[in-house]
N, C-alpha and C positions, 0 to 999 in steps of 0.2 A: 400542569403536565406531571405525570407520575415519574418517580425516579426508578431506574433499573440498575441491578447489579448482576454481572456475569462473572463467574469465576473460571480462571484458567487453571486446570488441574495438573500441577507439576510437583506434587508431593510437598516437600519443605520449601520449594520455591513458588508455590501457587500464589496467584495474585488476583485482585479484583479489577474489573472494568466497571467504572461508575458512568452511567449514561443519564442525561437529563439536562434541563435548562438551569441556568444560574449557578453552575458548579464552580465557575471561576472564583465567584465570591465566597464559596465554601472550601476553596482549595487549601487554605491553611489548616482548617479543621481536619481535612482528610489526610493531609500530609504530615502534620505534626507528630502523630503517634509513631511514625516511621523513622523520625529523625533522632540522631545521636546528639545533635546540638542545633539551636534554632537559626541556622543559616544555610544557604544554598546558592548554587550558581544556576542561572536560567539561561538556556541558549535558545535564541529565537531568530526570526529574520526581520528585516527592516519594516515589511509591510504589517506583519502580525504585531510588532511592537507598537506601531502607531495605532492600529485598530483595537488591540485587545490588551496591550501592556499594562495600562493603568488598572483594568479590572483584575488582572492577576496580582499585581503588586498590592493592591488594596486588600484582596482576599488573603494573601500571605501575611501582610502586615496586621490584619485583624487577629491573627493568631500569634503575633509577636515574632514572626520569621523575618529575618533579614535576607534580602536577595540581591545578588549582583547580576545584572543583565548583560549578556554578550549578544550582540546583534550581527548577523551575517547577511550577505546578499541573497536575495531569493533566487530560486531557479536551480536546475540540475547542475549547472557548472559549479555550485558551491561543493558538491560531493567529489572532492578532489584531494590528492595528497598535499597540495599547497595549502588549502584551507584547513585541513586536518592538523597539519603542523602548527598553524597559527592558533587554532582552537585549543589544542592541548597545552600549548605554550601559555596561553592566556589563563586557562584553568589552573595551571601550576603556579602562575603569578598571583592568582587570587588565594592560593594556599588551600585549594581543595584537597581534602584528605580521603583515604580509601573509604572510610565510613560515612563521608558526606554524601549528600544527594545532588546529583546533577539532573536538571529538569530539561527535557526536550519539549519546547513550547512552539508548536507550528505544525507544518504539514509533513509529508513523507520525507522530504529532503532533510529537514531539520531533525526528524526522528532518527533517520538512517545515520547521519554523520555524528550526531550527538551521542547515540547509542554506541557507535563504534569508538568514539573518543573515550567514553566511559569504560568500554571494555578493555582498553589498553592503558589508560591513565593509572599510574601506580600498580600495574599489572591487574587492574580491575577495580573500579569503584561502583557505587550504587548509583542507579538512575531511575527516573519516572518519566512517563509519557503524558503529556497534556496536548493531544492532537486537536488542531483547530480546522482541519479540512475534512470533508466527507471521506475522501480516500483513506486519510490516515486513521479516522475514527473507526472505519470498518475493516481496515486491512493492515497497513504498514506499522501502526503503533501496537499491534497485538502480535505476540509470538516470538519476539526476541531476535528477529533477523536485523542486522545492522551492516552497513556497507558504504563504500565509496565506489565511484566509477573510474575506469582507466581507458585508455585508447582501445584496448582489446575488447571492451564490452562493459555492460552495466552491472554494477554490484558484484564484481568479481574479486574484490578485496574487502574482506569483512569478517565478522564473527557472530556467533550466536550469543546474545547477551540479554537476558530477560529483564524487563523492568520490574519494579516492585509495586507499581500501582499504574492504572491508566485512568485518566479523568477526561471524559468526552463531554464537553459542554455544547449541547446542540445549539445554543444561542450564537456561537462563533460562526455558524454556517451562514448566518444572515449577512455577514460582510464579504462573503466570497463572490468573485466574479462568477457570472452564470457559466462560463466556459469550465472553470475549475470545479464547480458543483457537478456538472455533467460528467467531467472526467472521473470524479469520485463515484458517480453513480454506476460506471462501468464495473467497478469492483463489487458493488451491491448485486448487480445482475449475475456476476460470476457465481455467487453462492447457490442461487437458484439453478444455474446451469449444471453445476457440479453434482448436487445431491438432493434438490429440493424442488421438484416440478410445481408443487403447490405454491411455493414462494415466488417462483417465476411468473405463475399465473397472476398472483396477487400484484406483482409489479406491473404486469401488462395493464391491470385495472387501475392501479393507484400511482404508478410511477410519475405521470404528469403532474398530479397534485403534490407529491413529494418534492419534485424539482421546483414547483411554483412557491413553495413555502410552507406546506402542511407539516406543522411541528409534530403532531401525533404520528403521522405517517413516517416522518423521518426517524423519530424515536423507535418505532416498531422495526423498521428496516435495519437500523443500526444494531438493535438488540438481536435480531435474527441473524444478521451477518456475524456479529461477535460470538453468538453461541455456536454457529457453524465452525468458525475458525478455532475457538477454544477447544472444541472436541477433537479436531484434527491435531492441533498442536499437542494436546495432552496425550494423544496417542503415538505421536511421531514427532518429537520436538526438533530433531536435527535432519529432518527430511530424508530418512533412510527408505521411506516407502510412501505410505498414504498422503503425507504432507505435500508431495509433489503435485497432487491434484489441485492445490491452490494455485498452481502456475498455469492453469487453463488460459490459453491465449497469450501467455507471456513469451514463449519461445519465438513465435512469429512477431509479437509486439516489440520485443526488445531489438529485434533486427531493424525495425523501422525507426526506433529511437536512435540506434547507433547511426543509421543513414542521416539523420537530422542533426547529429552531433550532440545529442542529449540537450537540445535547446528548446526554447519556448515555442518553437514552430510545431512541435508535437508533444503534447502532454502524455505522461505515463498512462493515465486512464484512457485517453484516446487511442494510444497504441494497443492497449490491452483490449479495447472494444474491437478494433480491426482484427487483432489476433484471435479473438473468440469467434468472430464471424468466419475467419478463414479456417479455424479448427473444425468448426461444424460443417463448413462447406467441404473441406477435404474428407471428413468422416462420411459425409453423404456420397462423395464421389467414389470412395472406396467401398461403398456398400454396407458400412458399419451403422449408419444413422439414416432415418427417413428424411428425404429431401424436404418434406414439409417442415420439419423441425429446424432445419438449417435456414429455410426461408423465414420462419417465425422469429428466429434469433436476429437475423439481419433486419427485418421489418421493425423489431422493437428498438434495436440500437439506432436505426435511422430516425425513428420517431422521437428518440431522446436527443437528437442532434449529434449523434456520435458517428465516426467513420465506420463504415461496414463493408467496404470494398476498396481495393487498392487505388482505384481511380479517384476516390474521395480525398486522397492526400495532395493531389495536384502536384505531383513531382515525378521526375524521371528516375526510375530505378529498375534495375534488371532482376530476373529471377536468380541468376547466378550470384549477384551481390547480396540478395536477401538470404540465400542458402549459406553463403560464406559466413555472415553474421550469426546465423542460426547455429553454426557449428562452434560457436564460442559459448554456447549456453552451458550453464552450470551442471545441467543434467546429462551432458554428453558423457558416455562411459566407453572407454576403450575405442574412442573414435567413432562410436555409434550414437546417432541422434535418437533422443527420447522426446515424444510428444504426448500431450495430454489431449486425448480425442474422446468421442462420445458415442454412446449407443443410442442415445435419445436425450431430450432435455431432462435434467435431473439425474442423469446416469453417465457420468465421466469416468474414463479409465486411463491408466498409464500404459502407453504403447512404447515399449522398449525396442531398440534396433529398428526404428523407422526407416524405410527405404528412401535414402536421400534423393535418388534418381526420380522416383515417383513424386516426391514432394516438389522437387525442381520443375518437373514437367507440369505439375499442378499450378505451380507459380507462374510459369510461362504463359499458361492459358489465361490467368488472371491479369498479367501485365500486358497481354496482347502481343507477345513476341512471336 
């Protein structure tokens, strides 16, 4: 399998995303030129440590790098103030200095809380991302968004803090449960829906093979996704404009995650899949998008084993409850809801001041109220 490198263009803070197989074994060689001294702290979760920990330890050791591993519990509940306090305390106990490198080794949860811890530790220390899930490799590990969850909503406490390198070893995807792989695939689909209809068409043809284990297909999809995100982040690092497009499906999706208490009952990627289907469905109802495109999106997500309508969640939730959660979205401005909607597949846009009453009425139709 060929190795690919995608550059995130941020001037003096630009960094590379390395994509390919066997990269954990080469992690030490990739990281060592960035280190001030040959030691680092690695934050991971218990599952990743068991399945991939030795590979990373050996890769770092081959370059003479000493690593202290910190293991956290898997799952969204880890993204909390309580865990953040314990994590930063442990990093300080290990003597992590501002110029040291903290490694986020895991999925989106580990990347988010580790990056946030690095952003506040000693008023900001360096960190790197070694994502081990498809979702993290194509989305959360790239772009510098870090955060924890609170009772009021998902990712509402956080900071922009860019990594200095991202190492995406495709071999780590082989140990993922099928459900997690499918959840990550939703974020891959997102890039096609936002701005690349040809990529979405490619996914319609090749998505099943990718999910079944096609390594070349996975490498291509990850590269295309990272290229799309790098271009948007380079143009709008702090989400003042265009970067909000990356939240397609997230305003709806985060509402369902909040309903389930950010638990394993609904994975982030599953919520995003449902959110994207609803965004296209709402766009079609508002006369913005062809109904055939909305149907095509739902058909593809269903074929991938992802939720595409509220009934797929098999839970009782009202439209008013969904709308209330949506109003906690980070894109709300002066009490006005912002949604990412679509003109067609491959052409998403930012809809400011969305009519909450119309959105609620739409949701009532979908919940059968």
